[in-house]
PDB file with SEQRES, HELIX, SHEET and CRYST1 records, atoms N, CA, C and O in Angstrom:
SEQRES   1 A   88  MET LEU ASN CYS LEU ASN LYS ASP GLN ASP LEU SER GLY          
SEQRES   2 A   88  ASP GLN GLU GLU LEU SER ASP ARG GLU LYS GLU ILE LEU          
SEQRES   3 A   88  ILE SER VAL VAL LYS GLY MET SER ASN LYS GLU ILE ALA          
SEQRES   4 A   88  GLU TYR HIS ASN ILE SER ILE HIS THR ALA ILE THR HIS          
SEQRES   5 A   88  ARG ARG ASN ILE THR ARG LYS LEU LYS VAL HIS SER ILE          
SEQRES   6 A   88  SER GLY LEU THR ILE TYR ALA ILE ILE ASN LYS LEU VAL          
SEQRES   7 A   88  ASP ILE SER GLU ILE LYS TYR GLN ASP GLU                      
HELIX    1 AA1 LEU A    2  LEU A    5  1                                   4    
HELIX    2 AA2 ASP A   20  VAL A   30  1                                  11    
HELIX    3 AA3 ASN A   35  HIS A   42  1                                   8    
HELIX    4 AA4 ILE A   46  LEU A   60  1                                  15    
HELIX    5 AA5 ILE A   65  ILE A   74  1                                  10    
HELIX    6 AA6 ILE A   80  GLU A   82  5                                   3    
CRYST1    1.000    1.000    1.000  90.00  90.00  90.00 P 1           1          
ATOM      1  N   MET A   1       0.814  -1.192   0.000  1.00  0.00           N  
ATOM      2  CA  MET A   1       0.000   0.000   0.000  1.00  0.00           C  
ATOM      3  C   MET A   1       0.859   1.258   0.000  1.00  0.00           C  
ATOM      4  O   MET A   1       0.485   2.251  -0.625  1.00  0.00           O  
ATOM      5  N   LEU A   2       1.976   1.243   0.669  1.00  0.00           N  
ATOM      6  CA  LEU A   2       2.807   2.431   0.715  1.00  0.00           C  
ATOM      7  C   LEU A   2       3.344   2.817  -0.650  1.00  0.00           C  
ATOM      8  O   LEU A   2       3.630   3.991  -0.890  1.00  0.00           O  
ATOM      9  N   ASN A   3       3.487   1.855  -1.549  1.00  0.00           N  
ATOM     10  CA  ASN A   3       3.981   2.180  -2.882  1.00  0.00           C  
ATOM     11  C   ASN A   3       3.081   3.185  -3.585  1.00  0.00           C  
ATOM     12  O   ASN A   3       3.576   4.072  -4.280  1.00  0.00           O  
ATOM     13  N   CYS A   4       1.753   3.061  -3.416  1.00  0.00           N  
ATOM     14  CA  CYS A   4       0.848   3.983  -4.094  1.00  0.00           C  
ATOM     15  C   CYS A   4       0.800   5.338  -3.400  1.00  0.00           C  
ATOM     16  O   CYS A   4       0.250   6.287  -3.959  1.00  0.00           O  
ATOM     17  N   LEU A   5       1.356   5.453  -2.208  1.00  0.00           N  
ATOM     18  CA  LEU A   5       1.301   6.697  -1.464  1.00  0.00           C  
ATOM     19  C   LEU A   5       2.481   7.606  -1.731  1.00  0.00           C  
ATOM     20  O   LEU A   5       2.395   8.808  -1.481  1.00  0.00           O  
ATOM     21  N   ASN A   6       3.567   7.075  -2.227  1.00  0.00           N  
ATOM     22  CA  ASN A   6       4.780   7.850  -2.420  1.00  0.00           C  
ATOM     23  C   ASN A   6       4.704   8.621  -3.727  1.00  0.00           C  
ATOM     24  O   ASN A   6       4.689   8.018  -4.800  1.00  0.00           O  
ATOM     25  N   LYS A   7       4.657   9.952  -3.652  1.00  0.00           N  
ATOM     26  CA  LYS A   7       4.513  10.750  -4.866  1.00  0.00           C  
ATOM     27  C   LYS A   7       5.754  10.689  -5.757  1.00  0.00           C  
ATOM     28  O   LYS A   7       5.677  10.973  -6.952  1.00  0.00           O  
ATOM     29  N   ASP A   8       6.894  10.319  -5.177  1.00  0.00           N  
ATOM     30  CA  ASP A   8       8.113  10.229  -5.967  1.00  0.00           C  
ATOM     31  C   ASP A   8       8.210   8.899  -6.715  1.00  0.00           C  
ATOM     32  O   ASP A   8       9.073   8.722  -7.576  1.00  0.00           O  
ATOM     33  N   GLN A   9       7.334   7.984  -6.385  1.00  0.00           N  
ATOM     34  CA  GLN A   9       7.321   6.663  -7.022  1.00  0.00           C  
ATOM     35  C   GLN A   9       6.971   6.813  -8.498  1.00  0.00           C  
ATOM     36  O   GLN A   9       6.139   7.647  -8.854  1.00  0.00           O  
ATOM     37  N   ASP A  10       7.579   6.040  -9.332  1.00  0.00           N  
ATOM     38  CA  ASP A  10       7.250   6.021 -10.748  1.00  0.00           C  
ATOM     39  C   ASP A  10       5.817   5.540 -10.907  1.00  0.00           C  
ATOM     40  O   ASP A  10       5.426   4.532 -10.318  1.00  0.00           O  
ATOM     41  N   LEU A  11       5.033   6.261 -11.704  1.00  0.00           N  
ATOM     42  CA  LEU A  11       3.637   5.896 -11.888  1.00  0.00           C  
ATOM     43  C   LEU A  11       3.469   4.904 -13.035  1.00  0.00           C  
ATOM     44  O   LEU A  11       2.481   4.972 -13.767  1.00  0.00           O  
ATOM     45  N   SER A  12       4.391   4.010 -13.198  1.00  0.00           N  
ATOM     46  CA  SER A  12       4.306   3.017 -14.251  1.00  0.00           C  
ATOM     47  C   SER A  12       3.247   1.989 -13.900  1.00  0.00           C  
ATOM     48  O   SER A  12       2.710   1.984 -12.793  1.00  0.00           O  
ATOM     49  N   GLY A  13       2.959   1.132 -14.840  1.00  0.00           N  
ATOM     50  CA  GLY A  13       1.927   0.135 -14.610  1.00  0.00           C  
ATOM     51  C   GLY A  13       0.571   0.740 -14.902  1.00  0.00           C  
ATOM     52  O   GLY A  13       0.443   1.628 -15.745  1.00  0.00           O  
ATOM     53  N   ASP A  14      -0.435   0.259 -14.203  1.00  0.00           N  
ATOM     54  CA  ASP A  14      -1.783   0.730 -14.494  1.00  0.00           C  
ATOM     55  C   ASP A  14      -2.258   1.832 -13.545  1.00  0.00           C  
ATOM     56  O   ASP A  14      -3.420   2.233 -13.613  1.00  0.00           O  
ATOM     57  N   GLN A  15      -1.392   2.327 -12.666  1.00  0.00           N  
ATOM     58  CA  GLN A  15      -1.791   3.432 -11.801  1.00  0.00           C  
ATOM     59  C   GLN A  15      -1.752   4.727 -12.594  1.00  0.00           C  
ATOM     60  O   GLN A  15      -0.766   5.024 -13.269  1.00  0.00           O  
ATOM     61  N   GLU A  16      -2.828   5.494 -12.508  1.00  0.00           N  
ATOM     62  CA  GLU A  16      -2.926   6.750 -13.230  1.00  0.00           C  
ATOM     63  C   GLU A  16      -2.775   7.914 -12.256  1.00  0.00           C  
ATOM     64  O   GLU A  16      -3.046   7.786 -11.062  1.00  0.00           O  
ATOM     65  N   GLU A  17      -2.340   9.038 -12.787  1.00  0.00           N  
ATOM     66  CA  GLU A  17      -2.212  10.237 -11.962  1.00  0.00           C  
ATOM     67  C   GLU A  17      -3.563  10.943 -11.886  1.00  0.00           C  
ATOM     68  O   GLU A  17      -4.337  10.917 -12.843  1.00  0.00           O  
ATOM     69  N   LEU A  18      -3.840  11.570 -10.755  1.00  0.00           N  
ATOM     70  CA  LEU A  18      -5.092  12.298 -10.588  1.00  0.00           C  
ATOM     71  C   LEU A  18      -5.060  13.603 -11.371  1.00  0.00           C  
ATOM     72  O   LEU A  18      -4.028  14.268 -11.459  1.00  0.00           O  
ATOM     73  N   SER A  19      -6.219  13.959 -11.940  1.00  0.00           N  
ATOM     74  CA  SER A  19      -6.346  15.265 -12.590  1.00  0.00           C  
ATOM     75  C   SER A  19      -6.423  16.342 -11.511  1.00  0.00           C  
ATOM     76  O   SER A  19      -6.614  16.036 -10.334  1.00  0.00           O  
ATOM     77  N   ASP A  20      -6.274  17.596 -11.914  1.00  0.00           N  
ATOM     78  CA  ASP A  20      -6.372  18.698 -10.956  1.00  0.00           C  
ATOM     79  C   ASP A  20      -7.744  18.706 -10.285  1.00  0.00           C  
ATOM     80  O   ASP A  20      -7.846  18.950  -9.083  1.00  0.00           O  
ATOM     81  N   ARG A  21      -8.793  18.441 -11.053  1.00  0.00           N  
ATOM     82  CA  ARG A  21     -10.151  18.419 -10.504  1.00  0.00           C  
ATOM     83  C   ARG A  21     -10.312  17.276  -9.498  1.00  0.00           C  
ATOM     84  O   ARG A  21     -10.935  17.451  -8.451  1.00  0.00           O  
ATOM     85  N   GLU A  22      -9.757  16.124  -9.813  1.00  0.00           N  
ATOM     86  CA  GLU A  22      -9.823  14.990  -8.887  1.00  0.00           C  
ATOM     87  C   GLU A  22      -9.074  15.313  -7.593  1.00  0.00           C  
ATOM     88  O   GLU A  22      -9.504  14.907  -6.514  1.00  0.00           O  
ATOM     89  N   LYS A  23      -7.968  16.032  -7.692  1.00  0.00           N  
ATOM     90  CA  LYS A  23      -7.245  16.449  -6.489  1.00  0.00           C  
ATOM     91  C   LYS A  23      -8.099  17.388  -5.644  1.00  0.00           C  
ATOM     92  O   LYS A  23      -8.095  17.293  -4.417  1.00  0.00           O  
ATOM     93  N   GLU A  24      -8.832  18.294  -6.291  1.00  0.00           N  
ATOM     94  CA  GLU A  24      -9.727  19.194  -5.568  1.00  0.00           C  
ATOM     95  C   GLU A  24     -10.811  18.401  -4.836  1.00  0.00           C  
ATOM     96  O   GLU A  24     -11.117  18.682  -3.677  1.00  0.00           O  
ATOM     97  N   ILE A  25     -11.384  17.419  -5.512  1.00  0.00           N  
ATOM     98  CA  ILE A  25     -12.431  16.584  -4.914  1.00  0.00           C  
ATOM     99  C   ILE A  25     -11.843  15.766  -3.768  1.00  0.00           C  
ATOM    100  O   ILE A  25     -12.467  15.643  -2.715  1.00  0.00           O  
ATOM    101  N   LEU A  26     -10.659  15.213  -3.962  1.00  0.00           N  
ATOM    102  CA  LEU A  26      -9.994  14.440  -2.913  1.00  0.00           C  
ATOM    103  C   LEU A  26      -9.789  15.292  -1.663  1.00  0.00           C  
ATOM    104  O   LEU A  26     -10.013  14.819  -0.549  1.00  0.00           O  
ATOM    105  N   ILE A  27      -9.372  16.519  -1.835  1.00  0.00           N  
ATOM    106  CA  ILE A  27      -9.184  17.431  -0.703  1.00  0.00           C  
ATOM    107  C   ILE A  27     -10.504  17.618   0.037  1.00  0.00           C  
ATOM    108  O   ILE A  27     -10.530  17.620   1.268  1.00  0.00           O  
ATOM    109  N   SER A  28     -11.585  17.771  -0.694  1.00  0.00           N  
ATOM    110  CA  SER A  28     -12.899  17.927  -0.065  1.00  0.00           C  
ATOM    111  C   SER A  28     -13.306  16.674   0.697  1.00  0.00           C  
ATOM    112  O   SER A  28     -13.871  16.763   1.787  1.00  0.00           O  
ATOM    113  N   VAL A  29     -13.022  15.510   0.129  1.00  0.00           N  
ATOM    114  CA  VAL A  29     -13.328  14.236   0.792  1.00  0.00           C  
ATOM    115  C   VAL A  29     -12.552  14.148   2.102  1.00  0.00           C  
ATOM    116  O   VAL A  29     -13.111  13.817   3.147  1.00  0.00           O  
ATOM    117  N   VAL A  30     -11.272  14.445   2.032  1.00  0.00           N  
ATOM    118  CA  VAL A  30     -10.404  14.351   3.206  1.00  0.00           C  
ATOM    119  C   VAL A  30     -10.840  15.337   4.288  1.00  0.00           C  
ATOM    120  O   VAL A  30     -10.679  15.063   5.478  1.00  0.00           O  
ATOM    121  N   LYS A  31     -11.383  16.470   3.886  1.00  0.00           N  
ATOM    122  CA  LYS A  31     -11.864  17.461   4.852  1.00  0.00           C  
ATOM    123  C   LYS A  31     -13.201  17.064   5.462  1.00  0.00           C  
ATOM    124  O   LYS A  31     -13.742  17.791   6.296  1.00  0.00           O  
ATOM    125  N   GLY A  32     -13.734  15.927   5.056  1.00  0.00           N  
ATOM    126  CA  GLY A  32     -14.945  15.409   5.674  1.00  0.00           C  
ATOM    127  C   GLY A  32     -16.243  15.802   5.004  1.00  0.00           C  
ATOM    128  O   GLY A  32     -17.310  15.627   5.592  1.00  0.00           O  
ATOM    129  N   MET A  33     -16.186  16.324   3.802  1.00  0.00           N  
ATOM    130  CA  MET A  33     -17.400  16.750   3.116  1.00  0.00           C  
ATOM    131  C   MET A  33     -18.165  15.553   2.562  1.00  0.00           C  
ATOM    132  O   MET A  33     -17.564  14.574   2.118  1.00  0.00           O  
ATOM    133  N   SER A  34     -19.488  15.636   2.591  1.00  0.00           N  
ATOM    134  CA  SER A  34     -20.344  14.604   1.994  1.00  0.00           C  
ATOM    135  C   SER A  34     -20.411  14.825   0.487  1.00  0.00           C  
ATOM    136  O   SER A  34     -19.974  15.860  -0.016  1.00  0.00           O  
ATOM    137  N   ASN A  35     -20.960  13.848  -0.227  1.00  0.00           N  
ATOM    138  CA  ASN A  35     -21.118  14.002  -1.684  1.00  0.00           C  
ATOM    139  C   ASN A  35     -21.935  15.247  -2.010  1.00  0.00           C  
ATOM    140  O   ASN A  35     -21.605  15.984  -2.939  1.00  0.00           O  
ATOM    141  N   LYS A  36     -23.000  15.482  -1.248  1.00  0.00           N  
ATOM    142  CA  LYS A  36     -23.851  16.653  -1.478  1.00  0.00           C  
ATOM    143  C   LYS A  36     -23.071  17.939  -1.248  1.00  0.00           C  
ATOM    144  O   LYS A  36     -23.166  18.875  -2.042  1.00  0.00           O  
ATOM    145  N   GLU A  37     -22.299  17.990  -0.166  1.00  0.00           N  
ATOM    146  CA  GLU A  37     -21.493  19.175   0.133  1.00  0.00           C  
ATOM    147  C   GLU A  37     -20.426  19.404  -0.939  1.00  0.00           C  
ATOM    148  O   GLU A  37     -20.163  20.542  -1.328  1.00  0.00           O  
ATOM    149  N   ILE A  38     -19.820  18.325  -1.408  1.00  0.00           N  
ATOM    150  CA  ILE A  38     -18.819  18.429  -2.478  1.00  0.00           C  
ATOM    151  C   ILE A  38     -19.461  18.995  -3.738  1.00  0.00           C  
ATOM    152  O   ILE A  38     -18.909  19.890  -4.378  1.00  0.00           O  
ATOM    153  N   ALA A  39     -20.618  18.474  -4.085  1.00  0.00           N  
ATOM    154  CA  ALA A  39     -21.329  18.935  -5.286  1.00  0.00           C  
ATOM    155  C   ALA A  39     -21.648  20.431  -5.187  1.00  0.00           C  
ATOM    156  O   ALA A  39     -21.423  21.182  -6.136  1.00  0.00           O  
ATOM    157  N   GLU A  40     -22.169  20.854  -4.041  1.00  0.00           N  
ATOM    158  CA  GLU A  40     -22.522  22.267  -3.861  1.00  0.00           C  
ATOM    159  C   GLU A  40     -21.276  23.149  -3.861  1.00  0.00           C  
ATOM    160  O   GLU A  40     -21.263  24.206  -4.492  1.00  0.00           O  
ATOM    161  N   TYR A  41     -20.230  22.720  -3.157  1.00  0.00           N  
ATOM    162  CA  TYR A  41     -19.008  23.518  -3.051  1.00  0.00           C  
ATOM    163  C   TYR A  41     -18.331  23.710  -4.411  1.00  0.00           C  
ATOM    164  O   TYR A  41     -17.844  24.798  -4.718  1.00  0.00           O  
ATOM    165  N   HIS A  42     -18.302  22.646  -5.226  1.00  0.00           N  
ATOM    166  CA  HIS A  42     -17.613  22.695  -6.520  1.00  0.00           C  
ATOM    167  C   HIS A  42     -18.545  23.023  -7.672  1.00  0.00           C  
ATOM    168  O   HIS A  42     -18.127  23.048  -8.830  1.00  0.00           O  
ATOM    169  N   ASN A  43     -19.826  23.277  -7.349  1.00  0.00           N  
ATOM    170  CA  ASN A  43     -20.828  23.621  -8.354  1.00  0.00           C  
ATOM    171  C   ASN A  43     -20.942  22.545  -9.449  1.00  0.00           C  
ATOM    172  O   ASN A  43     -20.939  22.841 -10.644  1.00  0.00           O  
ATOM    173  N   ILE A  44     -21.043  21.293  -8.995  1.00  0.00           N  
ATOM    174  CA  ILE A  44     -21.223  20.152  -9.894  1.00  0.00           C  
ATOM    175  C   ILE A  44     -22.408  19.344  -9.377  1.00  0.00           C  
ATOM    176  O   ILE A  44     -22.870  19.555  -8.256  1.00  0.00           O  
ATOM    177  N   SER A  45     -22.893  18.425 -10.193  1.00  0.00           N  
ATOM    178  CA  SER A  45     -23.997  17.577  -9.738  1.00  0.00           C  
ATOM    179  C   SER A  45     -23.467  16.539  -8.749  1.00  0.00           C  
ATOM    180  O   SER A  45     -22.276  16.230  -8.725  1.00  0.00           O  
ATOM    181  N   ILE A  46     -24.368  16.017  -7.945  1.00  0.00           N  
ATOM    182  CA  ILE A  46     -23.976  14.976  -6.993  1.00  0.00           C  
ATOM    183  C   ILE A  46     -23.473  13.740  -7.733  1.00  0.00           C  
ATOM    184  O   ILE A  46     -22.585  13.038  -7.248  1.00  0.00           O  
ATOM    185  N   HIS A  47     -24.040  13.479  -8.907  1.00  0.00           N  
ATOM    186  CA  HIS A  47     -23.592  12.322  -9.702  1.00  0.00           C  
ATOM    187  C   HIS A  47     -22.155  12.510 -10.189  1.00  0.00           C  
ATOM    188  O   HIS A  47     -21.382  11.554 -10.240  1.00  0.00           O  
ATOM    189  N   THR A  48     -21.804  13.740 -10.545  1.00  0.00           N  
ATOM    190  CA  THR A  48     -20.431  14.030 -10.958  1.00  0.00           C  
ATOM    191  C   THR A  48     -19.482  13.882  -9.783  1.00  0.00           C  
ATOM    192  O   THR A  48     -18.380  13.356  -9.936  1.00  0.00           O  
ATOM    193  N   ALA A  49     -19.902  14.340  -8.609  1.00  0.00           N  
ATOM    194  CA  ALA A  49     -19.076  14.185  -7.405  1.00  0.00           C  
ATOM    195  C   ALA A  49     -18.817  12.712  -7.118  1.00  0.00           C  
ATOM    196  O   ALA A  49     -17.689  12.323  -6.814  1.00  0.00           O  
ATOM    197  N   ILE A  50     -19.855  11.899  -7.213  1.00  0.00           N  
ATOM    198  CA  ILE A  50     -19.719  10.454  -6.985  1.00  0.00           C  
ATOM    199  C   ILE A  50     -18.786   9.839  -8.021  1.00  0.00           C  
ATOM    200  O   ILE A  50     -17.955   8.996  -7.684  1.00  0.00           O  
ATOM    201  N   THR A  51     -18.916  10.253  -9.272  1.00  0.00           N  
ATOM    202  CA  THR A  51     -18.049   9.733 -10.344  1.00  0.00           C  
ATOM    203  C   THR A  51     -16.594  10.099 -10.076  1.00  0.00           C  
ATOM    204  O   THR A  51     -15.705   9.263 -10.241  1.00  0.00           O  
ATOM    205  N   HIS A  52     -16.344  11.331  -9.668  1.00  0.00           N  
ATOM    206  CA  HIS A  52     -14.967  11.743  -9.341  1.00  0.00           C  
ATOM    207  C   HIS A  52     -14.414  10.876  -8.214  1.00  0.00           C  
ATOM    208  O   HIS A  52     -13.277  10.409  -8.290  1.00  0.00           O  
ATOM    209  N   ARG A  53     -15.208  10.661  -7.173  1.00  0.00           N  
ATOM    210  CA  ARG A  53     -14.755   9.836  -6.047  1.00  0.00           C  
ATOM    211  C   ARG A  53     -14.446   8.416  -6.499  1.00  0.00           C  
ATOM    212  O   ARG A  53     -13.450   7.829  -6.075  1.00  0.00           O  
ATOM    213  N   ARG A  54     -15.289   7.867  -7.351  1.00  0.00           N  
ATOM    214  CA  ARG A  54     -15.065   6.504  -7.868  1.00  0.00           C  
ATOM    215  C   ARG A  54     -13.771   6.459  -8.681  1.00  0.00           C  
ATOM    216  O   ARG A  54     -12.986   5.520  -8.545  1.00  0.00           O  
ATOM    217  N   ASN A  55     -13.548   7.457  -9.515  1.00  0.00           N  
ATOM    218  CA  ASN A  55     -12.331   7.500 -10.330  1.00  0.00           C  
ATOM    219  C   ASN A  55     -11.077   7.658  -9.472  1.00  0.00           C  
ATOM    220  O   ASN A  55     -10.039   7.066  -9.768  1.00  0.00           O  
ATOM    221  N   ILE A  56     -11.178   8.455  -8.412  1.00  0.00           N  
ATOM    222  CA  ILE A  56     -10.041   8.647  -7.502  1.00  0.00           C  
ATOM    223  C   ILE A  56      -9.655   7.325  -6.851  1.00  0.00           C  
ATOM    224  O   ILE A  56      -8.480   6.958  -6.836  1.00  0.00           O  
ATOM    225  N   THR A  57     -10.641   6.608  -6.312  1.00  0.00           N  
ATOM    226  CA  THR A  57     -10.335   5.339  -5.638  1.00  0.00           C  
ATOM    227  C   THR A  57      -9.826   4.303  -6.628  1.00  0.00           C  
ATOM    228  O   THR A  57      -8.972   3.484  -6.290  1.00  0.00           O  
ATOM    229  N   ARG A  58     -10.347   4.336  -7.847  1.00  0.00           N  
ATOM    230  CA  ARG A  58      -9.877   3.386  -8.863  1.00  0.00           C  
ATOM    231  C   ARG A  58      -8.431   3.683  -9.252  1.00  0.00           C  
ATOM    232  O   ARG A  58      -7.609   2.770  -9.329  1.00  0.00           O  
ATOM    233  N   LYS A  59      -8.121   4.936  -9.494  1.00  0.00           N  
ATOM    234  CA  LYS A  59      -6.769   5.306  -9.904  1.00  0.00           C  
ATOM    235  C   LYS A  59      -5.744   5.042  -8.808  1.00  0.00           C  
ATOM    236  O   LYS A  59      -4.654   4.538  -9.082  1.00  0.00           O  
ATOM    237  N   LEU A  60      -6.086   5.377  -7.578  1.00  0.00           N  
ATOM    238  CA  LEU A  60      -5.136   5.223  -6.474  1.00  0.00           C  
ATOM    239  C   LEU A  60      -5.133   3.824  -5.881  1.00  0.00           C  
ATOM    240  O   LEU A  60      -4.207   3.443  -5.165  1.00  0.00           O  
ATOM    241  N   LYS A  61      -6.184   3.058  -6.186  1.00  0.00           N  
ATOM    242  CA  LYS A  61      -6.358   1.719  -5.597  1.00  0.00           C  
ATOM    243  C   LYS A  61      -6.395   1.818  -4.071  1.00  0.00           C  
ATOM    244  O   LYS A  61      -5.873   0.961  -3.359  1.00  0.00           O  
ATOM    245  N   VAL A  62      -7.020   2.876  -3.602  1.00  0.00           N  
ATOM    246  CA  VAL A  62      -7.218   3.113  -2.171  1.00  0.00           C  
ATOM    247  C   VAL A  62      -8.712   3.331  -1.993  1.00  0.00           C  
ATOM    248  O   VAL A  62      -9.289   4.235  -2.597  1.00  0.00           O  
ATOM    249  N   HIS A  63      -9.340   2.500  -1.162  1.00  0.00           N  
ATOM    250  CA  HIS A  63     -10.796   2.521  -1.093  1.00  0.00           C  
ATOM    251  C   HIS A  63     -11.350   2.949   0.258  1.00  0.00           C  
ATOM    252  O   HIS A  63     -12.550   2.812   0.495  1.00  0.00           O  
ATOM    253  N   SER A  64     -10.518   3.458   1.139  1.00  0.00           N  
ATOM    254  CA  SER A  64     -11.010   3.924   2.441  1.00  0.00           C  
ATOM    255  C   SER A  64     -10.691   5.403   2.601  1.00  0.00           C  
ATOM    256  O   SER A  64      -9.725   5.913   2.034  1.00  0.00           O  
ATOM    257  N   ILE A  65     -11.520   6.075   3.381  1.00  0.00           N  
ATOM    258  CA  ILE A  65     -11.283   7.491   3.653  1.00  0.00           C  
ATOM    259  C   ILE A  65      -9.943   7.678   4.368  1.00  0.00           C  
ATOM    260  O   ILE A  65      -9.205   8.622   4.089  1.00  0.00           O  
ATOM    261  N   SER A  66      -9.643   6.767   5.288  1.00  0.00           N  
ATOM    262  CA  SER A  66      -8.364   6.890   6.002  1.00  0.00           C  
ATOM    263  C   SER A  66      -7.186   6.737   5.040  1.00  0.00           C  
ATOM    264  O   SER A  66      -6.200   7.465   5.155  1.00  0.00           O  
ATOM    265  N   GLY A  67      -7.274   5.809   4.102  1.00  0.00           N  
ATOM    266  CA  GLY A  67      -6.214   5.630   3.110  1.00  0.00           C  
ATOM    267  C   GLY A  67      -6.073   6.840   2.211  1.00  0.00           C  
ATOM    268  O   GLY A  67      -4.958   7.251   1.890  1.00  0.00           O  
ATOM    269  N   LEU A  68      -7.198   7.416   1.799  1.00  0.00           N  
ATOM    270  CA  LEU A  68      -7.170   8.617   0.969  1.00  0.00           C  
ATOM    271  C   LEU A  68      -6.579   9.794   1.754  1.00  0.00           C  
ATOM    272  O   LEU A  68      -5.866  10.627   1.195  1.00  0.00           O  
ATOM    273  N   THR A  69      -6.880   9.849   3.033  1.00  0.00           N  
ATOM    274  CA  THR A  69      -6.345  10.907   3.891  1.00  0.00           C  
ATOM    275  C   THR A  69      -4.829  10.802   3.989  1.00  0.00           C  
ATOM    276  O   THR A  69      -4.120  11.802   3.875  1.00  0.00           O  
ATOM    277  N   ILE A  70      -4.343   9.602   4.199  1.00  0.00           N  
ATOM    278  CA  ILE A  70      -2.895   9.379   4.270  1.00  0.00           C  
ATOM    279  C   ILE A  70      -2.240   9.790   2.950  1.00  0.00           C  
ATOM    280  O   ILE A  70      -1.211  10.466   2.944  1.00  0.00           O  
ATOM    281  N   TYR A  71      -2.845   9.378   1.834  1.00  0.00           N  
ATOM    282  CA  TYR A  71      -2.323   9.742   0.512  1.00  0.00           C  
ATOM    283  C   TYR A  71      -2.242  11.264   0.381  1.00  0.00           C  
ATOM    284  O   TYR A  71      -1.220  11.798  -0.050  1.00  0.00           O  
ATOM    285  N   ALA A  72      -3.324  11.962   0.755  1.00  0.00           N  
ATOM    286  CA  ALA A  72      -3.375  13.420   0.606  1.00  0.00           C  
ATOM    287  C   ALA A  72      -2.337  14.117   1.483  1.00  0.00           C  
ATOM    288  O   ALA A  72      -1.739  15.108   1.064  1.00  0.00           O  
ATOM    289  N   ILE A  73      -2.121  13.608   2.694  1.00  0.00           N  
ATOM    290  CA  ILE A  73      -1.122  14.214   3.593  1.00  0.00           C  
ATOM    291  C   ILE A  73       0.282  13.985   3.051  1.00  0.00           C  
ATOM    292  O   ILE A  73       1.081  14.918   2.974  1.00  0.00           O  
ATOM    293  N   ILE A  74       0.579  12.762   2.680  1.00  0.00           N  
ATOM    294  CA  ILE A  74       1.925  12.427   2.182  1.00  0.00           C  
ATOM    295  C   ILE A  74       2.258  13.214   0.918  1.00  0.00           C  
ATOM    296  O   ILE A  74       3.398  13.631   0.716  1.00  0.00           O  
ATOM    297  N   ASN A  75       1.246  13.413   0.069  1.00  0.00           N  
ATOM    298  CA  ASN A  75       1.471  14.120  -1.192  1.00  0.00           C  
ATOM    299  C   ASN A  75       1.233  15.621  -1.075  1.00  0.00           C  
ATOM    300  O   ASN A  75       1.158  16.332  -2.078  1.00  0.00           O  
ATOM    301  N   LYS A  76       1.115  16.099   0.186  1.00  0.00           N  
ATOM    302  CA  LYS A  76       1.020  17.532   0.474  1.00  0.00           C  
ATOM    303  C   LYS A  76      -0.171  18.211  -0.211  1.00  0.00           C  
ATOM    304  O   LYS A  76      -0.095  19.374  -0.605  1.00  0.00           O  
ATOM    305  N   LEU A  77      -1.271  17.462  -0.344  1.00  0.00           N  
ATOM    306  CA  LEU A  77      -2.496  18.057  -0.870  1.00  0.00           C  
ATOM    307  C   LEU A  77      -3.269  18.761   0.246  1.00  0.00           C  
ATOM    308  O   LEU A  77      -3.989  19.729  -0.001  1.00  0.00           O  
ATOM    309  N   VAL A  78      -3.114  18.268   1.466  1.00  0.00           N  
ATOM    310  CA  VAL A  78      -3.737  18.890   2.638  1.00  0.00           C  
ATOM    311  C   VAL A  78      -2.740  18.900   3.783  1.00  0.00           C  
ATOM    312  O   VAL A  78      -1.821  18.082   3.842  1.00  0.00           O  
ATOM    313  N   ASP A  79      -2.941  19.833   4.679  1.00  0.00           N  
ATOM    314  CA  ASP A  79      -2.170  19.865   5.917  1.00  0.00           C  
ATOM    315  C   ASP A  79      -2.984  19.117   6.963  1.00  0.00           C  
ATOM    316  O   ASP A  79      -4.213  19.182   6.956  1.00  0.00           O  
ATOM    317  N   ILE A  80      -2.329  18.429   7.837  1.00  0.00           N  
ATOM    318  CA  ILE A  80      -3.024  17.616   8.838  1.00  0.00           C  
ATOM    319  C   ILE A  80      -3.966  18.471   9.690  1.00  0.00           C  
ATOM    320  O   ILE A  80      -4.965  17.961  10.197  1.00  0.00           O  
ATOM    321  N   SER A  81      -3.669  19.747   9.854  1.00  0.00           N  
ATOM    322  CA  SER A  81      -4.521  20.633  10.663  1.00  0.00           C  
ATOM    323  C   SER A  81      -5.860  20.926   9.982  1.00  0.00           C  
ATOM    324  O   SER A  81      -6.788  21.403  10.636  1.00  0.00           O  
ATOM    325  N   GLU A  82      -5.974  20.647   8.674  1.00  0.00           N  
ATOM    326  CA  GLU A  82      -7.211  20.898   7.940  1.00  0.00           C  
ATOM    327  C   GLU A  82      -8.215  19.745   8.040  1.00  0.00           C  
ATOM    328  O   GLU A  82      -9.345  19.863   7.565  1.00  0.00           O  
ATOM    329  N   ILE A  83      -7.815  18.658   8.643  1.00  0.00           N  
ATOM    330  CA  ILE A  83      -8.651  17.460   8.663  1.00  0.00           C  
ATOM    331  C   ILE A  83      -9.621  17.516   9.825  1.00  0.00           C  
ATOM    332  O   ILE A  83      -9.246  17.803  10.962  1.00  0.00           O  
ATOM    333  N   LYS A  84     -10.883  17.232   9.511  1.00  0.00           N  
ATOM    334  CA  LYS A  84     -11.939  17.225  10.516  1.00  0.00           C  
ATOM    335  C   LYS A  84     -11.982  15.855  11.191  1.00  0.00           C  
ATOM    336  O   LYS A  84     -12.028  14.822  10.523  1.00  0.00           O  
ATOM    337  N   TYR A  85     -11.966  15.863  12.522  1.00  0.00           N  
ATOM    338  CA  TYR A  85     -11.998  14.625  13.266  1.00  0.00           C  
ATOM    339  C   TYR A  85     -13.424  14.276  13.649  1.00  0.00           C  
ATOM    340  O   TYR A  85     -14.267  15.161  13.796  1.00  0.00           O  
ATOM    341  N   GLN A  86     -13.697  12.980  13.812  1.00  0.00           N  
ATOM    342  CA  GLN A  86     -15.032  12.486  14.130  1.00  0.00           C  
ATOM    343  C   GLN A  86     -15.623  13.128  15.387  1.00  0.00           C  
ATOM    344  O   GLN A  86     -16.818  13.425  15.404  1.00  0.00           O  
ATOM    345  N   ASP A  87     -14.843  13.348  16.421  1.00  0.00           N  
ATOM    346  CA  ASP A  87     -15.384  13.819  17.698  1.00  0.00           C  
ATOM    347  C   ASP A  87     -15.496  15.332  17.793  1.00  0.00           C  
ATOM    348  O   ASP A  87     -15.857  15.852  18.849  1.00  0.00           O  
ATOM    349  N   GLU A  88     -15.196  16.046  16.725  1.00  0.00           N  
ATOM    350  CA  GLU A  88     -15.306  17.517  16.754  1.00  0.00           C  
ATOM    351  C   GLU A  88     -16.708  17.943  16.422  1.00  0.00           C  
ATOM    352  O   GLU A  88     -17.000  19.138  16.395  1.00  0.00           O  
TER     353      GLU A  88                                                      
END                                                                             
């Protein structure tokens, strides 16, 4: 799993790089936003938000929010202080 988290790793094989829009959606996911909130924030339909999330998990081969969070922190897409915790 750590191989897919290292941004310096060669993206050879079938792993694809995220588009800028997918990175924006990933940041919203990591910040704890729901599909509806993501759609409203990015001015897209909820179906588009769901499609982006599906594409992100497929490309990264990471299917949990915690895994996506780790990926985003390691790749400097979010700062750990921006993450919303369950008990807040």
